[in-house]
N, C-alpha and C positions, 0 to 999 in steps of 0.2 A: 097104534102103539108107536111111541117115540123112544129113541135111545141115544145115548152118547157114551163116549169113553173118556176117561180122565186118569192121568197119571198123578198119583198123590205126591205132593211136594213138601208137605209138612214134615219137619224133622222127626216127629214122634208117630207119624202115620195117622190113622184114624183112631185117636185116643178118646178118653171119656168126655172131655169138654166138647169137641166138635161132633162127636157121635150123638151126644144129647141134643145139641142144637140141630143136627141133621134130622133126628127123629121128630123133633118139634116142628121143623119146617115141612117135612113130608106129611106130618099129621094134619096140616092145614088144608090138605087137598083130599078129594074123594077118590082120586086115582090110586091104583096100586103102584108103589114105587119099590123096585127091587134092585139090589146091588149084587153084582157077580164079580168075584175076583179070579175066576178061572177054576177054582177048586170048591168054593163055597158060595151059596146064594143066601141073601138075607133080606127080609122085609125092612125097608128103611124107616118104617114107623116104630120099630121095636129096638130100643136101645141095646138090650142084651144081645140081640141077634147081630147087630152091627159090631159090637165089641167082640163077639165070638169069632168073627172073621179074621181078626188079627192082621189087618191090613197095615203094612209098613210103608215107609217112604220108598218111592220108586215103583210101587206096584200099580199096574193099570187095572182099573175097574170099569165094568160096563154097567151103566145105570139104565134100566128100562122103566118107562112110565106108561101105564095103560088105564084108561077110564074116561069118564065124561069130561074132565077138565085137564086132560093130558097135555095139551099144548101149553097152557099157562104153567102147569106144574113142572113140566120138563124144563122149560126156560128158567124158572125160579130155582129148581134144584141144581141145574148146571151152573147158574150164577153163584149159588151157595158153595159149590165145590171150588170154583175159581177163586172165590173170596176167602174161604176158610181152610182149604186143604191144599 
């Protein structure tokens, strides 16, 4: 299992556009990708699950990746967060 933490810098937090892109990016891998904001957890492959978390700017999330392609997936998802959020 791989994990990393990230503090959201986007002014709107994790809103519809980046949530959709995140779900698409996570869906490209076989590994399970979970996001935890300390109070809620969501499957990163499910757009509505991500949106229901209500992550705002300044919130630190922990992302865990577990599965057969976890090394590649974790690196790609972490880069996605740095680039888009």
